[in-house]
N, C-alpha and C positions, 0 to 999 in steps of 0.2 A: 441838457438837451440830448435827444437821441442822435447817434452817429454810427457810421460803420468804418472800421479801421483795421490796422494790423500793426504788429510790432517786429515781425521778422519776415524776410522774403521767403515765400513758400509756393509750391505749385498749387494750382487752383483747386485741386481735389484734396488738399490738406485741410484738416478741421479748423486751423487757425489762419488760413489764407486771408479770410475776411471775417470780422467778428462784430456783432452788435455791441455797442458800448454807450456810455453816457459821458458827456464832456460839459465843462462850464460854458455858459452862454457868452458869446463875444460881444464887444462894445464898439460901436461905430465912432471913429475919430477921423479928423482931417478930411480927405476926399472919399472916405469909405462910406458905403451905404450898407445897412444891415438888412439882409433879405431873408424872409421866411420862404424856404425852398419848397416849391410845390411839385416840381418834376425835374428829372435829370436824364441825360442819356450817357451811354458808355462808349468810349472811343478806344482805339488801339493804344493810345498813350497811357490809359489807365492800366492796361495789362503790362505794358513795358515798365512803368514805374513800380508796380507791385512786385514784379519779378526781380528788379534790380536796385531799388532804392529803399533801404531800411532806415527807420527813424532812430534818433539817439536812444540809447539803452533806457528802457522803462517808459518811453513815450509812445504815443500812437500816431500813425500816419493815416490821414484821411484823404482818400482819392476823390476824383470827380471834378470835372471842369465845366461842362455844359450844365446850365440851370435856367429854370424859369421860376419866378416867384413874385412875392409882394414886398415892397419896401416897408419895413417896420420902423426904422430910425435912420438918421443921417448924421454924418460928421459935420463939424463946424464949417468946413470949407466947401461943402457940397452945394452946387447951384443947379444941377441938371434934373434932380429928382426930389420928390417929397413923399412922406409916408402915404401908403395906399397905392402908389404907382405899380403897375404890372411890368416887370422887367425881364430881360433875357441877356445872357452873357456867357463867355467861355472862361473867364477867370485868368489866374496866373499860376504857372507851374511852381512858383516859388512860395506859394501860400497854401494854407489848409484848403482842402477840396470841398466840393459841394454835396458830398454824401453825408449831410447833416441837416438837422431841422432849421438851423439858423446859420447864415454864412455872410462873411464880409467880402466886399469886392469894391475896387476903385471905380467911382462913378464914370471915369473917362473911358472905360472899356466895356460899359454896359449901355443898353438902350431900352426904350419902351418896346415891348414885344408886340407882334402883330395882333391887331384887334380881332381878326377873323379866325384865329386859332385858339384852341384850348391849351392849357399848360403843357400837357404831354406832347402834343403835336409840335408845339413850338420848340420844346427842349431838344429836338433832334437837330436843330439847324445852326446854332451859334458858332461852335468851333469849326465845323466843316465849311460854313459859309465864309468865315474870316480867312481860313486857310486857302480856299479856292479863289476868293476875291484877290487876296494879296498875291497869290501865285500868278494869276492871270495878268493883273494890272500893275502891281508894284514890282514884281520880280521879272516877268517876261515882257512887261511893258507893251502888252497887246493893245492895239487901237480899238476904240469903241466904234459902233456902227456910224458910218458917215464921217469919221474923224480924219481918215487918211486914205484917200482913193488909191494911192500907190500900193497899199497893202491888201487890196481886194484880191480875192482868189487864193488867199493863204489858208493853211490848214493846221490843225493841232491833233496830235496823238495823245490820248489820255490812257495811260496804263493803269489798270485797276479801276475802270470807270463804274463798276457796279457797287463799289464801297461807299462809305459815307461822304468822303471828300469828292470822289469821282462823280457821285450822283448830283451833287450841287454844282460842281464845276461844269458838267455837261449842260445843265440848265442855264447857268450864267453865260457860258460861251454862246449858246444858241440864242439867248434873248438879247445880249448886249454887244455881240460882235458879228462880223461877217464871215467868220471862220467856217471852213468845212471841218466837222468834228468826227474823228475816228476814235471810238472807244474800244477797249479790250475787255473781253469776258470769255470764260471757257465753257460754262454750262448753259443749256437752253434757257433756263429760267433767268439767269443773270444777263444773258444776251438780250432777252426780251425786255428786261428792266432797263438796260442801257438805251435801247431804242425808245422806250417810253420817256426817258429823261431828255431825249432830243438829239441823240447822235445820228449823224447822216449815214455812218457805216459802223459796223461792229466786226472786229477781227478776234481770233482766238490767240491768246498770249501763250498757249502751249504749243502752237504750230509756228511755222517759219514766218517771221515778219516780212521778209523780203519777197517771198512768193505771193503773200496776200496783198502787199502794196503794189506789186507788179500788176496784179489783176485789177486793182483799183485805179492804176495809173496816177498815183499820187505820191509826192515826196513831202512829208510834213515839214512845215517851217518851224514848228514848236513841238516839243515833247514835254508833257507833264507826267513824270514817273512817280507814281504814288505808292508802289510796292515792288519788292524784289528787284530793285535797280541793278544790283550786282549780277543777277541772273540774266538780265535783259540788255546790259550795256552794249555788248557787241552788236546785237540786233538793232538797237537804237541808232548807233553810229552808222550802221549800214544803210538804214532807210531815211534818216533825217537829211534835209536839204543842206548843202554846203552853206556855211555861215548861219546855220540855224541856232536856236536857243533851247537848252535842256534845263529843266527845273525839277527838283526832287524834294521829297519830304521824309523819306525813310532813312534807315541807318545801315548803309551797305557795310558788310564786313571788310570788303576790299574794293578798291576802286582805282583803276589805272587811268589817271586823267590824261595821259599821253595819247589815249585813243581819240581824244577830241581834237588833236592838233591838226591833222591832215585836212580836215574840213573847216578849220577855224571856228569850231563850235564854242559857244559860251555856256558856262555852268552857273546856275542860280539856285541857292538853297532857300527854302521857305520854312520858317518856324513861326507860327502865329503867336507864340509866347514871347517873341523877341521884344515887342513894344512894351508890354507890361513888365517883363523881366528887368529891363534896363531903364524904365520910365523915360523912353525916348522923347525927343522934342515933339514928335508927331503922335504921341500916344492917343490923343483924342480922335485920331483917324479911325480907331476901332469903333468908337461910339458912332461915327458918321457911317461907317460901312454897315453896321447892324441896323441903323435907322433906315438906310436905303434898302437893305434886304427885307426889312419889315414892310416897307412900302410896296415892294414887288410882290410879297406874299399876299398882302391885302388887295392888290390889283390883279391877283390870279395869274401873274406871269412867272411865279416861282412856287413850287409845291413842297410841302414837307416830305421828308424822306424816311419817315417811320415805316418799318416793316414788322417790328416785333414790340409788343407791350408786355413786360415781364412782371406787372403788378406793383405792389408797394415797394418802397425803398428799404430793403433790409439785406442782411448779409447773405442769406440763402439765395435771394433773387439776383443779387449782384454777382454772386459766384456763377450762376447760370449764364449771365450775360458775358462775363469774362471768358468762360469756357467756349461759348459760341464764337467769340471774336478770335480766340486762340486756335480754333479749328480751321480758320481760313475760309469758312463757308458763309460768313455773314453777308447779307445783302441789305443795303440801306442802313438804317440806324435802329438800335434797341433803346427803348425808353422805359423808365420806371416812374411811379407817381405816388406821392403821399407817404406818410410814415405810420 
């Protein structure tokens, strides 16, 4: 089968950063479903792994986690799907990725894709939706609309709201909670995008948080830091409400947790790969989340976040996508379709 991989960690402009290759076809066993991949999207995790994780000598590392496709075969223990089903998922960081014609994924972290979207539009959503959903409701434990009247009037600051996770999180928070949403973006086009996603206010993360929040007369109860947490931590601590909750997904080079003490702030890490990586007791929750997200998409209360379609799935086009993400100028999601 066709696939795209690498054998050594290289910068994206290196000729062998990503290479078109041929690999044996995988076989579905146990809880696995074998998916004919129709479309994928590219996430920051793809670029991080490519730069920092090399496969064993002589082997190929295949990246890619978001995927949509058609089930071609199922393992003996599969109960949720049958051949012919159209599915979407974000996979597991511990397994071979989706940049291949055929791919194995555990049925418990996949779901039927939205009926109203084509494969490319749907491929933009699984990883970011799972991350945003888990961050809001599993890590920060934010109340849904009407669940807790004592929490009405609360607010959330989403740092990096124009990115893939931020674009979905803003929509989910607007649709499913009573929060006032403040997103950050620095360029006119990204600020407008964040407003389209549903933010009540947009601030510039390159300017003073304190001054901008003073004008808004808001102290956020929650902060979802999606990028450059180490650069923003002092500003976050300055503006967040005492006893507030901070959640992050990035990898700060340094982090002085003592800064959180004076305000009794709590810290919550989110990694959507945790459930599949450790086969947690609640691993099926990702199937349920993706099913709920698909329902929201079909009900027109959640929209795809595709902003770039880079053509067929091959090394050249994937290298273009990696380069855009590494530039820090990506907005929404980049998708690729077909081999």
